[in-house]
C-alpha positions in Angstrom: 23.6 22.0 3.9 23.6 21.3 7.6 22.2 17.9 8.6 21.0 16.2 11.7 20.6 12.5 12.5 21.8 9.6 14.4 25.4 8.5 13.9 25.6 6.0 11.1 21.9 6.5 10.2 20.0 8.6 7.7 20.3 12.3 8.3 17.7 14.9 7.5 18.4 18.3 6.1 17.4 21.0 8.6 15.7 22.9 5.9 13.4 19.9 5.2 12.4 19.7 8.8 11.7 23.4 9.0 9.7 23.5 5.8 7.5 20.6 7.0 6.7 21.8 10.6 4.5 24.8 11.0 3.2 25.2 14.5 0.5 27.7 14.9 -0.5 29.5 18.1 -3.5 31.4 16.7 -7.0 30.5 18.0 -8.8 28.0 15.8 -12.5 27.2 15.5 -14.2 24.1 16.9 -14.0 22.5 13.5 -10.3 23.2 13.3 -9.1 21.9 16.7 -5.4 21.3 16.7 -3.8 17.9 17.3 -1.8 18.2 20.5 -0.1 21.6 19.8 -0.1 21.2 16.1 -2.7 22.8 13.8 -2.9 21.2 10.3 -2.7 23.6 7.3 -4.6 21.1 5.2 -7.8 19.1 5.4 -7.2 15.9 7.5 -10.8 14.9 8.2 -10.6 11.5 6.6 -7.5 10.6 8.7 -8.9 12.1 11.9 -12.2 10.1 11.4 -10.2 6.9 11.7 -10.0 7.5 15.4 -13.7 6.8 15.7 -13.3 3.7 13.5 -10.6 2.4 15.8 -12.7 3.1 18.9 -15.6 1.2 17.4 -13.4 -1.8 16.5 -12.1 -2.0 20.1 -15.7 -1.8 21.5 -16.9 -4.6 19.3 -13.9 -6.8 20.1 -14.5 -6.4 23.8 -17.5 -8.6 23.4 -15.1 -11.5 22.8 -17.5 -13.4 20.5 -17.8 -14.1 16.8 -20.5 -11.5 16.4 -18.2 -8.8 17.8 -15.4 -10.0 15.5 -17.7 -9.8 12.5 -18.8 -6.3 13.3 -15.2 -5.2 14.0 -14.2 -6.6 10.6 -16.9 -4.7 8.8 -15.7 -1.4 10.4 -12.0 -2.3 9.6 -12.9 -2.9 5.9 -15.6 -0.3 5.3 -15.6 2.2 8.1 -18.4 3.0 10.6 -22.0 3.1 9.5 -24.3 6.0 10.1 -27.9 5.6 9.1 -27.0 2.3 7.4 -24.5 4.0 5.1 -20.8 3.5 5.5 -19.2 6.7 6.8 -16.0 5.8 4.9 -17.4 5.0 1.5 -14.8 6.1 -1.0 -12.7 7.4 1.9 -9.9 6.1 4.0 -10.4 3.0 6.1 -8.1 1.0 8.5 -7.8 -1.7 5.8 -6.7 0.9 3.2 -3.9 2.1 5.4 -2.2 -1.2 4.5 -3.5 -1.9 1.0 -2.5 1.6 -0.3 0.9 1.5 1.2 2.7 -0.1 -1.8 1.4 2.6 -4.1 2.1 5.5 -1.6 5.4 4.5 -0.1 7.3 1.9 -2.0 10.5 3.6 -3.1 10.2 6.5 -0.8 10.1 5.0 2.7 13.0 2.9 3.8 11.2 1.7 6.9 8.3 0.4 4.9 10.7 -1.4 2.6 12.4 -3.0 5.6 9.0 -4.4 6.8 8.1 -5.5 3.2 11.4 -7.4 3.0 10.9 -9.0 6.4 7.3 -10.1 5.9 7.6 -10.8 2.1 4.4 -8.9 1.3 3.5 -5.3 0.6 0.2 -5.7 2.4 1.5 -7.6 5.4 -0.5 -5.6 7.9 -3.8 -6.3 6.2 -2.8 -10.0 5.8 -2.2 -10.2 9.6 -5.5 -8.4 10.5 -7.6 -10.3 7.9 -6.2 -13.7 9.0 -6.9 -12.8 12.6 -10.5 -11.9 11.8 -11.0 -15.1 9.8 -9.1 -17.5 12.1 -6.9 -18.4 9.2 -3.2 -18.6 8.4 -1.3 -15.7 6.8 0.5 -16.3 3.5 3.7 -14.4 3.8 7.3 -15.6 4.4 7.3 -19.0 6.0 9.3 -17.7 9.0 6.7 -15.1 9.9 3.4 -16.8 9.0 0.9 -17.2 11.8 -2.0 -19.6 12.0 -4.8 -17.8 13.8 -6.9 -21.0 13.5 -5.0 -22.1 16.6 -6.3 -19.0 18.5 -9.6 -18.6 20.3 -11.9 -15.6 19.8 -10.2 -13.6 22.5 -6.7 -14.2 21.1 -7.8 -13.3 17.6 -9.4 -10.1 19.0 -6.2 -9.2 20.8 -4.2 -9.7 17.5 -6.6 -7.3 15.8 -6.7 -4.7 18.6 -2.9 -4.6 18.8 -2.2 -5.2 15.1 -4.2 -2.3 13.7 -2.4 0.5 15.6 1.0 -1.1 15.4 1.0 -2.5 11.9 -1.5 -0.4 9.9 -1.3 3.0 11.6 2.2 3.2 12.9 3.7 2.3 9.5 1.5 4.8 7.7 2.6 7.6 10.0 6.3 6.8 9.7 6.1 6.3 5.9 4.3 9.6 5.5 7.0 11.4 7.4 9.7 9.8 5.3 7.8 10.6 2.1 7.6 14.2 3.2 11.3 14.4 3.7 12.1 12.8 0.3 9.6 15.1 -1.5 11.0 18.2 0.3 14.6 17.2 -0.6 13.7 16.8 -4.3 11.6 19.9 -4.7 12.5 22.3 -1.9 8.8 23.2 -1.8 6.8 22.6 1.4 3.3 22.7 -0.2 3.2 18.9 -0.9 5.3 17.7 2.1 3.1 19.6 4.5 0.1 17.6 3.4 1.9 14.4 4.4 3.0 15.8 7.7 -0.6 16.9 8.5 -1.9 13.5 7.8 0.8 11.9 9.9 -0.1 14.1 12.9 -3.8 13.4 12.5 -3.0 9.6 12.7 -0.7 9.9 15.7 -3.5 9.8 18.2 -4.5 6.3 17.0 -1.2 4.8 18.0 
């Protein structure tokens, strides 16, 4: 089978890429707006809703005070609240992008494995963000531990606002794509890989 890829790096079967990507040009309803030029074939509402969570986190962090950090932390862990009820109860949250990673991607995403090996923890992203919120030290490999107790409120807020898209979201997107390729290679069926691709695209706007 013909393959493409960087010299010396992993190569992807062309058939796998083709079976994952389905770009639609047909009109869609307001409830089915495409992401960029891509229209998901599956329901990605939970992933797409994280965009509003991230925006809410950034708004609260802009206050540069402990109250803003606390509210941002609640959204990070539980999602936004509408009518005093968490909009993400039982659904995806920014925190779960990290805490679910081991179950979802260990063994199928080489990039995720590289980061786990480097940080020495499967939930390294959540450890970073949670420590920044708390003004505490991370408990990962000694060489990469950071003591956020040495940071002021503004510095801790910056660690969160940059850490969420770069550590939580970016890794989840990359790992979803790698998982899709692995699944497609093993089964030759695009019905499962396309769900991973759809979720990855929905999350891309958060990076």
